N, C-alpha and C positions, 0 to 999 in steps of 0.2 A: 364461262371464264375459267373455270378449274382446269379443263383441258388445255387451254392457252398457257396457262401459268406451269403446267406439268412439262408442256413441250419446251417453254423457255428454260426451265430448270434443266431439262436434259440436254439441250444445246449448249448451255453454259457450261456444263460439266464436260461434254464432249470437247469444246473448245480449249477449255483448260487442260484436260487430259491429253489432247493432242498436242498442245504447246509443250507441256512438261515432259511428255514422252520423247519429244524431239531434242529436249534439253534447252529449249529456248527460253529466254528471259522475255518479260514484257517489251523491253526495248527492241529485242531481235525481231519479235512478231511484228512490232510497230514499224520497223524499218522495211520489212518484207511487204506488209500490207498498206503502207502509206496512211496508217492511222496513227493517233497519238498513243503512248503507252497508258496514259490515264484513261482514255476512252476504252482501251481494252480491259484494264483493271475494272472499271465500273461495270462493264459487260459481264465479265466473270463473276463479278460479286453481287450482280442483280441491282446495282444502282442505276443502270441505264437500261432502256428497253432495247430489244434486238430487232433492228429494222433491216431491210436490204441493203441499205446505204453502208452498213458495217459487216453485215453477214457475208455478202458477196466477196469483198476483198479479203476477209478472213479466211473463207473457204478456199479461195484461189491460193493465197500465201500457205495455207496448211495441206494444200494439194488433195482436197476431199471435195466431193460434189455436195451440193445442198441437200439432196435426198438423203444421204447418209447422215448428215447432221440433224435432219428434221423427223426422220421416220423412227417412230416409237417402237415398232415391231420389225426393226430391220434385221434380217439375217445378213451375215457378211456376204458380199458379192465375191464370187470367186475370181472375176477378172479385174486386174489392176491396169489402170491406163496411165502410166507414168509419163510425167512431164519433165523436160529437161531443166537442170539447175546448173548455171555456169559459175565456177569458182576459179578465178585466175586461169591456169591452163588446163583446167578439167571441166568436162560436162559430165553430169551424173543424172541417172534415171533411178529413182527408188523403185525397186521390184517387189517390195514386201509392205505390208501394213505397218505404220509406225508404233504399233501396240506390242509387239512380239519381244522376246528376249534378244533376238538377234535380227539384223536388217540385211537384205540383200539388195545390191545395187549394181547397175551397169555404169561403167565409167569409161570415157574416151579421155586419153591423155594426149597432150601435144608435148613436143620437146620444149625445154626451157633454156634460156640463157642465164648464164651465171650461176651462182651458188643456190642451191635449194636449202630451205630451211627444215631441218628435221624436227619432228614433234614426238612427245611421249604421251601416254595415257594407259590406264588400266585395261588389260584384256588381251586379247589376241585377234590378229587380222588374217584372213585367207583371201587369195585371189587366184583366179585363172585367167591367163591371157589368151583371147579369143583371136586377135590379130595384131600384128606388129611385134615391136620388142619393148620391153619395159626395164628400165634401171631401178632396181630397189636400192636405196640407200639405206644401210642398217648399221648405224653406228659408224665405225671407220670402214665398213666393208661396202663394196658396190657389187651388187650381184645382178647379172643379166638374166632375165626371165623371157624366154622365147614363146611365140604363138604354140599353144598346145600343152604349155606347162604351167605348173601351179606353185604358190609359195604360201607358207605359213609361218608366222613369227610372233613372239611375244611383243606386245607393243609398249612395255616399258623401256625397250631399246629404242634410242632415237631412230627415227624412220621417215622417209619420203620416198615418193615415186615420181619418175619422169619417164617420157618416151625417148626412144632412140630412132634417129633417122626418119622421122615422121610419126604420125599419130599412131596410137594403139588403143585397142578396146579390151576391156576386161571386166569380168564379174567378179564382185568382192561381197564377202560376207563378214560382218563386223557385229560385235556386241554393242549394246546401246552407249556404252563409254565411247568406243571406237567410232561409232557412227557420229556422235557429236563432234569428234575431233576432225573427221574427214568431210562430212557431208555439209557441216555448216560453218566453215572458216572462210566464209565469203569475204570479209574484210581484209584478208590476207593475200596480196597479190602474188606471193610466192607459191602458194597452194593451188 
C-alpha cells in the first residue's frame, strides 16, 4: 500500500504542476477535461482517490500520456507528440514540454474578418513564418512578415497576429507569460 500511496502522491504533484505551469486555473482545466473544478481540487489535495475515470480526461486535457504521469522512474522522453489545440482562427501544436522557461509551438493562422483584439503581457515573443504571410499588429503599426522571415518584439506593446490572403504557418517561441496569453485564450473568438 505504501507504493500505491507514493504513486498517487507523485501523480497529484505532476497534475498540479502541469496545470500551474500552463497558467491554468482549476476552472480552466475543468472546462478542458469535462470534470468539475471541485473534483480536480480534491484530486490535487488528496481528498479524492485517483481513478481512470478522472485520470484519462485530465491527462488528455494536459496533453500528457498516462505513462508519464504514473512512471516513478521516468526519464524525459525525447519525442514530443503534439496534439492540435484550436483557438478562434488559430490552431496550435505545443512543440516543447510545459515545464521549461520557454515554450515552442507551431501555429496555423487563418485570415480574420473585422478588427483583431491586441493583447499585452510581460516578456518577448519570437516567430518564424514557415508558409504564407502574417500581419503583425503591433500597437498602431501593421507589419507584414513573409515566409522565411522572423519577428521578435516586446509583448508589453499591444499585439496580435492574423494571416494575409490565406492560411499561414509559423513557429513561435514564448516565455511562460507569453504562452499563457497565446495558447490558452480559447474563450476569445478574436484570438
